[in-house]
PDB file of the backbone (N, CA, C, O) and the ligand in Angstrom, with CONECT records:
HET     ZN  A 101       1
ATOM      1  N   MET A   1     165.094 121.255 196.929  1.00  0.00           N
ATOM      2  CA  MET A   1     165.882 120.138 197.235  1.00  0.00           C
ATOM      3  C   MET A   1     164.813 118.949 197.428  1.00  0.00           C
ATOM      4  O   MET A   1     163.832 119.286 198.091  1.00  0.00           O
ATOM      5  N   LEU A   2     164.824 117.854 197.050  1.00  0.00           N
ATOM      6  CA  LEU A   2     163.953 116.813 197.176  1.00  0.00           C
ATOM      7  C   LEU A   2     164.257 116.441 198.913  1.00  0.00           C
ATOM      8  O   LEU A   2     165.403 116.443 199.363  1.00  0.00           O
ATOM      9  N   ARG A   3     163.254 116.188 199.611  1.00  0.00           N
ATOM     10  CA  ARG A   3     163.389 115.755 200.930  1.00  0.00           C
ATOM     11  C   ARG A   3     162.477 114.390 200.945  1.00  0.00           C
ATOM     12  O   ARG A   3     161.406 114.386 200.338  1.00  0.00           O
ATOM     13  N   ILE A   4     162.906 113.300 201.616  1.00  0.00           N
ATOM     14  CA  ILE A   4     162.483 112.241 201.597  1.00  0.00           C
ATOM     15  C   ILE A   4     161.891 111.625 203.147  1.00  0.00           C
ATOM     16  O   ILE A   4     162.736 111.417 204.018  1.00  0.00           O
ATOM     17  N   GLU A   5     160.820 111.422 203.366  1.00  0.00           N
ATOM     18  CA  GLU A   5     160.245 110.940 204.610  1.00  0.00           C
ATOM     19  C   GLU A   5     160.708 109.497 204.811  1.00  0.00           C
ATOM     20  O   GLU A   5     160.220 108.584 204.146  1.00  0.00           O
ATOM     21  N   CYS A   6     161.630 109.305 205.708  1.00  0.00           N
ATOM     22  CA  CYS A   6     162.161 108.130 206.096  1.00  0.00           C
ATOM     23  C   CYS A   6     161.103 107.680 207.292  1.00  0.00           C
ATOM     24  O   CYS A   6     160.961 108.439 208.251  1.00  0.00           O
ATOM     25  N   PRO A   7     160.366 106.441 207.224  1.00  0.00           N
ATOM     26  CA  PRO A   7     159.509 105.845 208.157  1.00  0.00           C
ATOM     27  C   PRO A   7     160.300 105.660 209.570  1.00  0.00           C
ATOM     28  O   PRO A   7     159.565 105.503 210.545  1.00  0.00           O
ATOM     29  N   VAL A   8     161.508 105.659 209.771  1.00  0.00           N
ATOM     30  CA  VAL A   8     162.248 105.413 210.850  1.00  0.00           C
ATOM     31  C   VAL A   8     163.025 106.784 211.273  1.00  0.00           C
ATOM     32  O   VAL A   8     163.264 106.878 212.477  1.00  0.00           O
ATOM     33  N   CYS A   9     163.399 107.733 210.535  1.00  0.00           N
ATOM     34  CA  CYS A   9     163.996 108.643 211.115  1.00  0.00           C
ATOM     35  C   CYS A   9     163.441 110.081 210.782  1.00  0.00           C
ATOM     36  O   CYS A   9     163.882 111.116 211.283  1.00  0.00           O
ATOM     37  N   GLY A  10     162.422 110.006 209.875  1.00  0.00           N
ATOM     38  CA  GLY A  10     161.660 111.216 209.766  1.00  0.00           C
ATOM     39  C   GLY A  10     162.130 111.888 208.344  1.00  0.00           C
ATOM     40  O   GLY A  10     162.746 111.174 207.553  1.00  0.00           O
ATOM     41  N   GLN A  11     161.825 113.359 207.985  1.00  0.00           N
ATOM     42  CA  GLN A  11     162.176 113.904 206.839  1.00  0.00           C
ATOM     43  C   GLN A  11     163.779 113.907 206.620  1.00  0.00           C
ATOM     44  O   GLN A  11     164.485 114.199 207.585  1.00  0.00           O
ATOM     45  N   ARG A  12     164.256 113.653 205.620  1.00  0.00           N
ATOM     46  CA  ARG A  12     165.769 113.967 205.538  1.00  0.00           C
ATOM     47  C   ARG A  12     166.105 114.461 204.047  1.00  0.00           C
ATOM     48  O   ARG A  12     165.335 114.100 203.157  1.00  0.00           O
ATOM     49  N   ASP A  13     167.039 115.141 203.772  1.00  0.00           N
ATOM     50  CA  ASP A  13     167.503 115.459 202.403  1.00  0.00           C
ATOM     51  C   ASP A  13     167.801 114.003 201.662  1.00  0.00           C
ATOM     52  O   ASP A  13     168.010 112.926 202.221  1.00  0.00           O
ATOM     53  N   TYR A  14     167.760 114.280 200.275  1.00  0.00           N
ATOM     54  CA  TYR A  14     167.850 113.236 199.446  1.00  0.00           C
ATOM     55  C   TYR A  14     169.305 112.694 199.427  1.00  0.00           C
ATOM     56  O   TYR A  14     169.621 111.546 199.117  1.00  0.00           O
ATOM     57  N   THR A  15     170.107 113.653 199.790  1.00  0.00           N
ATOM     58  CA  THR A  15     171.637 113.300 199.728  1.00  0.00           C
ATOM     59  C   THR A  15     171.878 112.048 200.690  1.00  0.00           C
ATOM     60  O   THR A  15     172.837 111.304 200.480  1.00  0.00           O
ATOM     61  N   GLU A  16     171.046 111.839 201.686  1.00  0.00           N
ATOM     62  CA  GLU A  16     171.351 111.028 202.620  1.00  0.00           C
ATOM     63  C   GLU A  16     170.867 109.494 202.190  1.00  0.00           C
ATOM     64  O   GLU A  16     171.064 108.513 202.907  1.00  0.00           O
ATOM     65  N   PHE A  17     170.193 109.453 200.881  1.00  0.00           N
ATOM     66  CA  PHE A  17     169.726 108.082 200.350  1.00  0.00           C
ATOM     67  C   PHE A  17     170.516 107.801 199.044  1.00  0.00           C
ATOM     68  O   PHE A  17     171.125 108.615 198.349  1.00  0.00           O
ATOM     69  N   ARG A  18     170.372 106.500 198.873  1.00  0.00           N
ATOM     70  CA  ARG A  18     170.845 106.015 197.582  1.00  0.00           C
ATOM     71  C   ARG A  18     169.761 105.416 196.989  1.00  0.00           C
ATOM     72  O   ARG A  18     169.059 104.606 197.594  1.00  0.00           O
ATOM     73  N   TYR A  19     169.510 105.860 195.485  1.00  0.00           N
ATOM     74  CA  TYR A  19     168.659 105.411 194.524  1.00  0.00           C
ATOM     75  C   TYR A  19     168.810 103.872 194.374  1.00  0.00           C
ATOM     76  O   TYR A  19     169.866 103.388 193.966  1.00  0.00           O
ATOM     77  N   GLY A  20     167.735 103.111 194.711  1.00  0.00           N
ATOM     78  CA  GLY A  20     167.816 101.553 194.271  1.00  0.00           C
ATOM     79  C   GLY A  20     167.198 100.888 193.129  1.00  0.00           C
ATOM     80  O   GLY A  20     167.294  99.676 192.935  1.00  0.00           O
ATOM     81  N   GLY A  21     166.458 101.832 192.250  1.00  0.00           N
ATOM     82  CA  GLY A  21     165.791 101.240 191.311  1.00  0.00           C
ATOM     83  C   GLY A  21     164.163 101.136 191.248  1.00  0.00           C
ATOM     84  O   GLY A  21     163.533 101.602 192.197  1.00  0.00           O
ATOM     85  N   ASP A  22     163.637 100.687 190.428  1.00  0.00           N
ATOM     86  CA  ASP A  22     162.239 100.591 189.981  1.00  0.00           C
ATOM     87  C   ASP A  22     161.644  99.611 191.091  1.00  0.00           C
ATOM     88  O   ASP A  22     161.896  98.412 190.975  1.00  0.00           O
ATOM     89  N   ALA A  23     160.879 100.049 192.145  1.00  0.00           N
ATOM     90  CA  ALA A  23     160.256  99.137 193.035  1.00  0.00           C
ATOM     91  C   ALA A  23     159.161  98.196 192.632  1.00  0.00           C
ATOM     92  O   ALA A  23     158.859  97.269 193.385  1.00  0.00           O
ATOM     93  N   SER A  24     158.501  98.394 191.398  1.00  0.00           N
ATOM     94  CA  SER A  24     157.538  97.801 190.823  1.00  0.00           C
ATOM     95  C   SER A  24     158.049  96.635 189.940  1.00  0.00           C
ATOM     96  O   SER A  24     157.295  95.815 189.416  1.00  0.00           O
ATOM     97  N   LYS A  25     159.227  96.635 189.839  1.00  0.00           N
ATOM     98  CA  LYS A  25     159.749  95.641 188.965  1.00  0.00           C
ATOM     99  C   LYS A  25     160.257  94.275 189.770  1.00  0.00           C
ATOM    100  O   LYS A  25     161.079  94.276 190.686  1.00  0.00           O
ATOM    101  N   PRO A  26     159.551  93.057 189.193  1.00  0.00           N
ATOM    102  CA  PRO A  26     159.805  91.921 189.843  1.00  0.00           C
ATOM    103  C   PRO A  26     161.252  91.356 189.838  1.00  0.00           C
ATOM    104  O   PRO A  26     161.853  91.094 188.796  1.00  0.00           O
ATOM    105  N   ARG A  27     161.715  91.204 190.964  1.00  0.00           N
ATOM    106  CA  ARG A  27     162.941  90.504 191.195  1.00  0.00           C
ATOM    107  C   ARG A  27     163.235  88.987 190.932  1.00  0.00           C
ATOM    108  O   ARG A  27     162.514  88.128 191.439  1.00  0.00           O
ATOM    109  N   PRO A  28     164.217  88.693 190.199  1.00  0.00           N
ATOM    110  CA  PRO A  28     164.155  87.279 189.935  1.00  0.00           C
ATOM    111  C   PRO A  28     164.432  86.452 191.264  1.00  0.00           C
ATOM    112  O   PRO A  28     165.109  86.937 192.170  1.00  0.00           O
ATOM    113  N   ALA A  29     163.880  85.188 191.337  1.00  0.00           N
ATOM    114  CA  ALA A  29     164.036  84.381 192.667  1.00  0.00           C
ATOM    115  C   ALA A  29     165.437  84.277 192.839  1.00  0.00           C
ATOM    116  O   ALA A  29     166.286  84.151 191.957  1.00  0.00           O
ATOM    117  N   HIS A  30     165.641  84.363 194.434  1.00  0.00           N
ATOM    118  CA  HIS A  30     166.927  84.062 194.963  1.00  0.00           C
ATOM    119  C   HIS A  30     167.622  82.929 194.487  1.00  0.00           C
ATOM    120  O   HIS A  30     167.021  81.856 194.539  1.00  0.00           O
ATOM    121  N   GLY A  31     168.793  82.953 194.025  1.00  0.00           N
ATOM    122  CA  GLY A  31     169.413  81.626 193.817  1.00  0.00           C
ATOM    123  C   GLY A  31     169.149  81.409 192.095  1.00  0.00           C
ATOM    124  O   GLY A  31     169.911  80.660 191.484  1.00  0.00           O
ATOM    125  N   MET A  32     168.331  81.923 191.572  1.00  0.00           N
ATOM    126  CA  MET A  32     168.193  81.768 190.160  1.00  0.00           C
ATOM    127  C   MET A  32     169.301  82.046 189.322  1.00  0.00           C
ATOM    128  O   MET A  32     169.796  83.170 189.415  1.00  0.00           O
ATOM    129  N   ALA A  33     169.823  81.167 188.455  1.00  0.00           N
ATOM    130  CA  ALA A  33     171.084  81.299 187.613  1.00  0.00           C
ATOM    131  C   ALA A  33     170.721  81.839 186.340  1.00  0.00           C
ATOM    132  O   ALA A  33     171.717  82.069 185.654  1.00  0.00           O
ATOM    133  N   ASP A  34     169.704  82.102 185.824  1.00  0.00           N
ATOM    134  CA  ASP A  34     169.122  82.703 184.717  1.00  0.00           C
ATOM    135  C   ASP A  34     169.871  84.177 184.328  1.00  0.00           C
ATOM    136  O   ASP A  34     169.329  85.253 184.581  1.00  0.00           O
ATOM    137  N   ARG A  35     170.942  84.086 183.800  1.00  0.00           N
ATOM    138  CA  ARG A  35     171.794  85.359 183.539  1.00  0.00           C
ATOM    139  C   ARG A  35     171.080  86.507 182.626  1.00  0.00           C
ATOM    140  O   ARG A  35     171.283  87.704 182.829  1.00  0.00           O
ATOM    141  N   LYS A  36     170.242  86.026 181.620  1.00  0.00           N
ATOM    142  CA  LYS A  36     169.351  86.784 181.073  1.00  0.00           C
ATOM    143  C   LYS A  36     168.407  87.824 182.039  1.00  0.00           C
ATOM    144  O   LYS A  36     168.390  89.055 182.058  1.00  0.00           O
ATOM    145  N   ALA A  37     167.744  86.981 182.714  1.00  0.00           N
ATOM    146  CA  ALA A  37     166.812  87.223 183.803  1.00  0.00           C
ATOM    147  C   ALA A  37     167.412  88.318 184.704  1.00  0.00           C
ATOM    148  O   ALA A  37     166.737  89.326 184.913  1.00  0.00           O
ATOM    149  N   TRP A  38     168.685  88.184 185.274  1.00  0.00           N
ATOM    150  CA  TRP A  38     169.224  88.972 186.203  1.00  0.00           C
ATOM    151  C   TRP A  38     169.946  90.430 185.279  1.00  0.00           C
ATOM    152  O   TRP A  38     170.029  91.582 185.707  1.00  0.00           O
ATOM    153  N   HIS A  39     170.338  89.978 184.107  1.00  0.00           N
ATOM    154  CA  HIS A  39     170.721  91.178 183.313  1.00  0.00           C
ATOM    155  C   HIS A  39     169.709  92.219 183.031  1.00  0.00           C
ATOM    156  O   HIS A  39     169.890  93.436 183.085  1.00  0.00           O
ATOM    157  N   ASP A  40     168.422  91.476 182.668  1.00  0.00           N
ATOM    158  CA  ASP A  40     167.230  92.569 182.401  1.00  0.00           C
ATOM    159  C   ASP A  40     166.915  93.272 183.730  1.00  0.00           C
ATOM    160  O   ASP A  40     166.746  94.489 183.667  1.00  0.00           O
ATOM    161  N   TYR A  41     166.812  92.658 184.941  1.00  0.00           N
ATOM    162  CA  TYR A  41     166.597  93.114 185.995  1.00  0.00           C
ATOM    163  C   TYR A  41     167.315  94.340 186.429  1.00  0.00           C
ATOM    164  O   TYR A  41     166.779  95.379 186.814  1.00  0.00           O
ATOM    165  N   VAL A  42     168.711  94.081 186.314  1.00  0.00           N
ATOM    166  CA  VAL A  42     169.598  95.142 186.758  1.00  0.00           C
ATOM    167  C   VAL A  42     169.868  96.382 185.834  1.00  0.00           C
ATOM    168  O   VAL A  42     169.951  97.546 186.225  1.00  0.00           O
ATOM    169  N   PHE A  43     169.999  95.916 184.474  1.00  0.00           N
ATOM    170  CA  PHE A  43     170.431  96.968 183.696  1.00  0.00           C
ATOM    171  C   PHE A  43     169.194  97.697 182.794  1.00  0.00           C
ATOM    172  O   PHE A  43     169.305  98.851 182.379  1.00  0.00           O
ATOM    173  N   LEU A  44     168.014  96.865 182.555  1.00  0.00           N
ATOM    174  CA  LEU A  44     167.167  97.452 181.601  1.00  0.00           C
ATOM    175  C   LEU A  44     165.901  97.988 182.391  1.00  0.00           C
ATOM    176  O   LEU A  44     165.267  97.310 183.200  1.00  0.00           O
ATOM    177  N   PHE A  45     165.649  99.182 182.073  1.00  0.00           N
ATOM    178  CA  PHE A  45     164.649  99.905 182.760  1.00  0.00           C
ATOM    179  C   PHE A  45     163.767 100.794 181.915  1.00  0.00           C
ATOM    180  O   PHE A  45     164.117 101.327 180.862  1.00  0.00           O
ATOM    181  N   ASP A  46     162.723 100.883 182.426  1.00  0.00           N
ATOM    182  CA  ASP A  46     161.786 102.214 181.660  1.00  0.00           C
ATOM    183  C   ASP A  46     162.188 103.398 182.379  1.00  0.00           C
ATOM    184  O   ASP A  46     162.693 103.295 183.497  1.00  0.00           O
ATOM    185  N   ASN A  47     161.976 104.684 181.740  1.00  0.00           N
ATOM    186  CA  ASN A  47     161.878 105.824 182.443  1.00  0.00           C
ATOM    187  C   ASN A  47     160.873 106.748 182.244  1.00  0.00           C
ATOM    188  O   ASN A  47     161.046 107.842 181.707  1.00  0.00           O
ATOM    189  N   PRO A  48     159.656 106.261 182.736  1.00  0.00           N
ATOM    190  CA  PRO A  48     158.228 106.973 182.318  1.00  0.00           C
ATOM    191  C   PRO A  48     158.302 108.274 183.245  1.00  0.00           C
ATOM    192  O   PRO A  48     159.028 108.418 184.229  1.00  0.00           O
ATOM    193  N   LYS A  49     157.386 109.193 182.711  1.00  0.00           N
ATOM    194  CA  LYS A  49     156.899 110.512 183.464  1.00  0.00           C
ATOM    195  C   LYS A  49     155.813 110.346 184.274  1.00  0.00           C
ATOM    196  O   LYS A  49     154.787 109.854 183.805  1.00  0.00           O
ATOM    197  N   GLY A  50     155.887 110.724 185.570  1.00  0.00           N
ATOM    198  CA  GLY A  50     154.669 110.550 186.369  1.00  0.00           C
ATOM    199  C   GLY A  50     155.202 109.769 187.731  1.00  0.00           C
ATOM    200  O   GLY A  50     156.360 109.437 187.988  1.00  0.00           O
ATOM    201  N   TRP A  51     154.128 109.596 188.441  1.00  0.00           N
ATOM    202  CA  TRP A  51     154.335 108.945 189.683  1.00  0.00           C
ATOM    203  C   TRP A  51     154.722 107.443 189.488  1.00  0.00           C
ATOM    204  O   TRP A  51     154.131 106.642 188.764  1.00  0.00           O
ATOM    205  N   ARG A  52     155.976 107.173 190.374  1.00  0.00           N
ATOM    206  CA  ARG A  52     156.550 105.880 190.342  1.00  0.00           C
ATOM    207  C   ARG A  52     156.934 105.318 191.672  1.00  0.00           C
ATOM    208  O   ARG A  52     157.214 106.113 192.570  1.00  0.00           O
ATOM    209  N   ARG A  53     156.977 103.997 191.900  1.00  0.00           N
ATOM    210  CA  ARG A  53     157.204 103.422 193.173  1.00  0.00           C
ATOM    211  C   ARG A  53     158.780 103.092 193.067  1.00  0.00           C
ATOM    212  O   ARG A  53     159.087 102.282 192.192  1.00  0.00           O
ATOM    213  N   GLU A  54     159.651 103.548 193.739  1.00  0.00           N
ATOM    214  CA  GLU A  54     161.235 103.531 193.732  1.00  0.00           C
ATOM    215  C   GLU A  54     161.750 102.920 195.152  1.00  0.00           C
ATOM    216  O   GLU A  54     161.171 102.948 196.239  1.00  0.00           O
ATOM    217  N   LEU A  55     162.815 102.448 194.867  1.00  0.00           N
ATOM    218  CA  LEU A  55     163.624 101.742 196.092  1.00  0.00           C
ATOM    219  C   LEU A  55     164.738 102.789 196.374  1.00  0.00           C
ATOM    220  O   LEU A  55     165.603 103.063 195.542  1.00  0.00           O
ATOM    221  N   TRP A  56     164.659 103.325 197.540  1.00  0.00           N
ATOM    222  CA  TRP A  56     165.802 103.858 198.109  1.00  0.00           C
ATOM    223  C   TRP A  56     166.262 103.516 199.484  1.00  0.00           C
ATOM    224  O   TRP A  56     165.499 103.134 200.371  1.00  0.00           O
ATOM    225  N   GLN A  57     167.568 103.676 199.620  1.00  0.00           N
ATOM    226  CA  GLN A  57     167.976 103.129 201.050  1.00  0.00           C
ATOM    227  C   GLN A  57     168.795 104.602 201.682  1.00  0.00           C
ATOM    228  O   GLN A  57     169.502 105.456 201.145  1.00  0.00           O
ATOM    229  N   HIS A  58     168.344 104.411 202.947  1.00  0.00           N
ATOM    230  CA  HIS A  58     168.639 105.702 203.867  1.00  0.00           C
ATOM    231  C   HIS A  58     170.162 105.244 204.434  1.00  0.00           C
ATOM    232  O   HIS A  58     170.363 104.788 205.560  1.00  0.00           O
ATOM    233  N   VAL A  59     171.129 105.459 203.457  1.00  0.00           N
ATOM    234  CA  VAL A  59     172.553 104.830 203.686  1.00  0.00           C
ATOM    235  C   VAL A  59     173.366 106.095 204.719  1.00  0.00           C
ATOM    236  O   VAL A  59     174.423 105.716 205.223  1.00  0.00           O
ATOM    237  N   LEU A  60     172.990 107.321 204.990  1.00  0.00           N
ATOM    238  CA  LEU A  60     173.553 107.869 205.787  1.00  0.00           C
ATOM    239  C   LEU A  60     172.670 108.067 207.302  1.00  0.00           C
ATOM    240  O   LEU A  60     172.992 108.873 208.174  1.00  0.00           O
ATOM    241  N   GLY A  61     171.527 107.153 207.367  1.00  0.00           N
ATOM    242  CA  GLY A  61     170.753 107.150 208.688  1.00  0.00           C
ATOM    243  C   GLY A  61     170.728 105.689 209.159  1.00  0.00           C
ATOM    244  O   GLY A  61     171.634 105.024 209.662  1.00  0.00           O
ATOM    245  N   CYS A  62     169.397 105.342 208.853  1.00  0.00           N
ATOM    246  CA  CYS A  62     169.341 104.112 209.725  1.00  0.00           C
ATOM    247  C   CYS A  62     169.564 102.783 208.673  1.00  0.00           C
ATOM    248  O   CYS A  62     169.514 101.599 209.006  1.00  0.00           O
ATOM    249  N   ARG A  63     169.811 103.294 207.388  1.00  0.00           N
ATOM    250  CA  ARG A  63     170.249 102.049 206.437  1.00  0.00           C
ATOM    251  C   ARG A  63     169.222 101.360 206.089  1.00  0.00           C
ATOM    252  O   ARG A  63     169.491 100.282 205.559  1.00  0.00           O
ATOM    253  N   GLU A  64     167.768 101.706 206.248  1.00  0.00           N
ATOM    254  CA  GLU A  64     166.712 100.630 205.646  1.00  0.00           C
ATOM    255  C   GLU A  64     166.538 101.158 204.482  1.00  0.00           C
ATOM    256  O   GLU A  64     166.864 102.302 204.164  1.00  0.00           O
ATOM    257  N   TRP A  65     165.881 100.138 203.622  1.00  0.00           N
ATOM    258  CA  TRP A  65     165.570 100.140 202.214  1.00  0.00           C
ATOM    259  C   TRP A  65     163.993 100.843 202.412  1.00  0.00           C
ATOM    260  O   TRP A  65     163.279 100.425 203.323  1.00  0.00           O
ATOM    261  N   LEU A  66     163.588 101.760 201.641  1.00  0.00           N
ATOM    262  CA  LEU A  66     162.423 102.440 201.612  1.00  0.00           C
ATOM    263  C   LEU A  66     161.697 102.250 200.191  1.00  0.00           C
ATOM    264  O   LEU A  66     162.375 102.256 199.164  1.00  0.00           O
ATOM    265  N   ILE A  67     160.376 102.089 200.154  1.00  0.00           N
ATOM    266  CA  ILE A  67     159.865 102.331 198.929  1.00  0.00           C
ATOM    267  C   ILE A  67     159.063 103.501 198.913  1.00  0.00           C
ATOM    268  O   ILE A  67     158.088 103.724 199.630  1.00  0.00           O
ATOM    269  N   LEU A  68     159.684 104.429 197.799  1.00  0.00           N
ATOM    270  CA  LEU A  68     159.005 105.657 197.863  1.00  0.00           C
ATOM    271  C   LEU A  68     158.257 106.158 196.592  1.00  0.00           C
ATOM    272  O   LEU A  68     158.744 106.092 195.463  1.00  0.00           O
ATOM    273  N   GLU A  69     157.144 106.617 196.854  1.00  0.00           N
ATOM    274  CA  GLU A  69     156.335 107.258 195.468  1.00  0.00           C
ATOM    275  C   GLU A  69     157.022 108.504 195.160  1.00  0.00           C
ATOM    276  O   GLU A  69     157.375 109.255 196.069  1.00  0.00           O
ATOM    277  N   ARG A  70     157.228 108.762 193.961  1.00  0.00           N
ATOM    278  CA  ARG A  70     158.058 109.982 193.508  1.00  0.00           C
ATOM    279  C   ARG A  70     157.399 110.442 192.180  1.00  0.00           C
ATOM    280  O   ARG A  70     157.189 109.554 191.353  1.00  0.00           O
ATOM    281  N   ASP A  71     157.066 111.643 191.885  1.00  0.00           N
ATOM    282  CA  ASP A  71     156.571 112.189 190.666  1.00  0.00           C
ATOM    283  C   ASP A  71     157.883 112.331 189.864  1.00  0.00           C
ATOM    284  O   ASP A  71     158.683 113.180 190.257  1.00  0.00           O
ATOM    285  N   THR A  72     158.185 111.586 188.780  1.00  0.00           N
ATOM    286  CA  THR A  72     159.328 111.929 188.167  1.00  0.00           C
ATOM    287  C   THR A  72     159.333 113.304 187.264  1.00  0.00           C
ATOM    288  O   THR A  72     160.420 113.745 186.893  1.00  0.00           O
ATOM    289  N   ALA A  73     158.283 113.884 186.961  1.00  0.00           N
ATOM    290  CA  ALA A  73     158.030 114.696 186.230  1.00  0.00           C
ATOM    291  C   ALA A  73     158.408 116.042 187.130  1.00  0.00           C
ATOM    292  O   ALA A  73     159.116 116.881 186.574  1.00  0.00           O
ATOM    293  N   THR A  74     158.028 116.255 188.314  1.00  0.00           N
ATOM    294  CA  THR A  74     157.992 117.299 189.065  1.00  0.00           C
ATOM    295  C   THR A  74     158.920 116.922 190.276  1.00  0.00           C
ATOM    296  O   THR A  74     158.835 117.797 191.137  1.00  0.00           O
ATOM    297  N   ASN A  75     159.774 115.914 190.626  1.00  0.00           N
ATOM    298  CA  ASN A  75     160.477 115.359 191.677  1.00  0.00           C
ATOM    299  C   ASN A  75     159.677 115.710 192.985  1.00  0.00           C
ATOM    300  O   ASN A  75     160.265 116.064 194.007  1.00  0.00           O
ATOM    301  N   THR A  76     158.370 115.600 192.910  1.00  0.00           N
ATOM    302  CA  THR A  76     157.874 115.597 194.146  1.00  0.00           C
ATOM    303  C   THR A  76     157.658 114.074 195.009  1.00  0.00           C
ATOM    304  O   THR A  76     157.021 113.125 194.552  1.00  0.00           O
ATOM    305  N   PRO A  77     158.252 114.092 196.167  1.00  0.00           N
ATOM    306  CA  PRO A  77     157.901 112.753 196.914  1.00  0.00           C
ATOM    307  C   PRO A  77     156.759 112.510 197.434  1.00  0.00           C
ATOM    308  O   PRO A  77     156.062 113.475 197.749  1.00  0.00           O
ATOM    309  N   GLY A  78     156.380 111.452 197.608  1.00  0.00           N
ATOM    310  CA  GLY A  78     154.964 111.038 197.950  1.00  0.00           C
ATOM    311  C   GLY A  78     154.869 110.203 199.169  1.00  0.00           C
ATOM    312  O   GLY A  78     155.517 110.700 200.090  1.00  0.00           O
ATOM    313  N   LYS A  79     154.262 109.077 199.480  1.00  0.00           N
ATOM    314  CA  LYS A  79     154.317 108.229 200.555  1.00  0.00           C
ATOM    315  C   LYS A  79     155.468 107.556 200.320  1.00  0.00           C
ATOM    316  O   LYS A  79     155.829 107.345 199.163  1.00  0.00           O
ATOM    317  N   SER A  80     156.407 107.006 201.723  1.00  0.00           N
ATOM    318  CA  SER A  80     157.192 105.999 202.021  1.00  0.00           C
ATOM    319  C   SER A  80     157.010 105.157 202.844  1.00  0.00           C
ATOM    320  O   SER A  80     156.543 105.561 203.909  1.00  0.00           O
ATOM    321  N   ILE A  81     157.279 103.749 202.714  1.00  0.00           N
ATOM    322  CA  ILE A  81     157.072 102.516 203.770  1.00  0.00           C
ATOM    323  C   ILE A  81     158.509 101.860 203.777  1.00  0.00           C
ATOM    324  O   ILE A  81     159.248 101.956 202.798  1.00  0.00           O
ATOM    325  N   LEU A  82     158.816 101.290 204.759  1.00  0.00           N
ATOM    326  CA  LEU A  82     159.848 100.272 204.755  1.00  0.00           C
ATOM    327  C   LEU A  82     159.733  99.084 203.529  1.00  0.00           C
ATOM    328  O   LEU A  82     158.663  98.522 203.298  1.00  0.00           O
ATOM    329  N   ALA A  83     160.604  98.877 203.009  1.00  0.00           N
ATOM    330  CA  ALA A  83     160.635  97.769 201.791  1.00  0.00           C
ATOM    331  C   ALA A  83     160.288  96.278 202.647  1.00  0.00           C
ATOM    332  O   ALA A  83     159.535  95.395 202.236  1.00  0.00           O
ATOM    333  N   ARG A  84     160.836  96.275 203.571  1.00  0.00           N
ATOM    334  CA  ARG A  84     160.702  94.796 204.183  1.00  0.00           C
ATOM    335  C   ARG A  84     158.955  94.717 204.821  1.00  0.00           C
ATOM    336  O   ARG A  84     158.543  93.670 205.321  1.00  0.00           O
ATOM    337  N   ASP A  85     158.219  95.748 204.726  1.00  0.00           N
ATOM    338  CA  ASP A  85     156.918  95.593 205.203  1.00  0.00           C
ATOM    339  C   ASP A  85     155.954  95.376 204.031  1.00  0.00           C
ATOM    340  O   ASP A  85     154.920  96.040 203.957  1.00  0.00           O
ATOM    341  N   SER A  86     156.254  94.528 203.189  1.00  0.00           N
ATOM    342  CA  SER A  86     155.342  94.166 201.992  1.00  0.00           C
ATOM    343  C   SER A  86     154.614  95.542 201.398  1.00  0.00           C
ATOM    344  O   SER A  86     153.579  96.028 201.856  1.00  0.00           O
ATOM    345  N   ALA A  87     155.271  95.987 200.438  1.00  0.00           N
ATOM    346  CA  ALA A  87     154.963  97.318 199.738  1.00  0.00           C
ATOM    347  C   ALA A  87     153.488  97.233 199.051  1.00  0.00           C
ATOM    348  O   ALA A  87     152.760  98.189 199.318  1.00  0.00           O
ATOM    349  N   ASP A  88     153.036  96.398 198.350  1.00  0.00           N
ATOM    350  CA  ASP A  88     151.759  96.720 197.839  1.00  0.00           C
ATOM    351  C   ASP A  88     150.488  96.732 198.619  1.00  0.00           C
ATOM    352  O   ASP A  88     149.490  97.409 198.371  1.00  0.00           O
ATOM    353  N   ALA A  89     150.666  95.893 199.592  1.00  0.00           N
ATOM    354  CA  ALA A  89     149.354  95.951 200.694  1.00  0.00           C
ATOM    355  C   ALA A  89     149.184  97.377 201.452  1.00  0.00           C
ATOM    356  O   ALA A  89     148.156  98.034 201.616  1.00  0.00           O
ATOM    357  N   GLN A  90     150.493  97.644 201.855  1.00  0.00           N
ATOM    358  CA  GLN A  90     150.401  98.984 202.713  1.00  0.00           C
ATOM    359  C   GLN A  90     150.190 100.268 201.947  1.00  0.00           C
ATOM    360  O   GLN A  90     149.541 101.216 202.389  1.00  0.00           O
ATOM    361  N   MET A  91     150.799 100.234 200.735  1.00  0.00           N
ATOM    362  CA  MET A  91     150.595 101.467 200.020  1.00  0.00           C
ATOM    363  C   MET A  91     149.138 101.868 199.671  1.00  0.00           C
ATOM    364  O   MET A  91     148.666 103.000 199.774  1.00  0.00           O
ATOM    365  N   GLU A  92     148.415 100.592 199.181  1.00  0.00           N
ATOM    366  CA  GLU A  92     147.164 100.725 198.756  1.00  0.00           C
ATOM    367  C   GLU A  92     146.390 100.922 199.831  1.00  0.00           C
ATOM    368  O   GLU A  92     145.363 101.588 199.703  1.00  0.00           O
ATOM    369  N   ALA A  93     146.745 100.381 201.063  1.00  0.00           N
ATOM    370  CA  ALA A  93     145.578 100.559 202.098  1.00  0.00           C
ATOM    371  C   ALA A  93     145.888 102.135 202.804  1.00  0.00           C
ATOM    372  O   ALA A  93     145.032 102.622 203.542  1.00  0.00           O
ATOM    373  N   SER A  94     146.932 102.734 202.570  1.00  0.00           N
ATOM    374  CA  SER A  94     146.960 104.098 203.134  1.00  0.00           C
ATOM    375  C   SER A  94     146.491 104.974 202.028  1.00  0.00           C
ATOM    376  O   SER A  94     146.471 106.168 202.324  1.00  0.00           O
ATOM    377  N   SER A  95     146.096 104.659 200.788  1.00  0.00           N
ATOM    378  CA  SER A  95     145.709 105.742 199.593  1.00  0.00           C
ATOM    379  C   SER A  95     144.484 106.270 200.310  1.00  0.00           C
ATOM    380  O   SER A  95     143.801 107.155 199.794  1.00  0.00           O
TER     381      SER A  95
HETATM  382 ZN    ZN A 101     166.188 106.532 208.167  1.00  0.00          ZN2+
END
């Protein structure tokens, strides 16, 4: 079973979390009305094999959004940080 490390609550079963998509995909600007940009952001995605950065929400815990590194080939979880703590700088700094 996949166990995810929540930075607030500690290690928990994945059933406490909700998958939120690819964390490396740029989100359209808030208030942007370009329907195609939002369509592409919400519905179009790649499904590559290997290590990915994903958004997960701890819905049955602290309700925080996390950025989790996960190997999609083996379902192995890696590092996780709070999404509100600027993902790029912290993931690279802790590597
Ligand atoms: Zn939590």
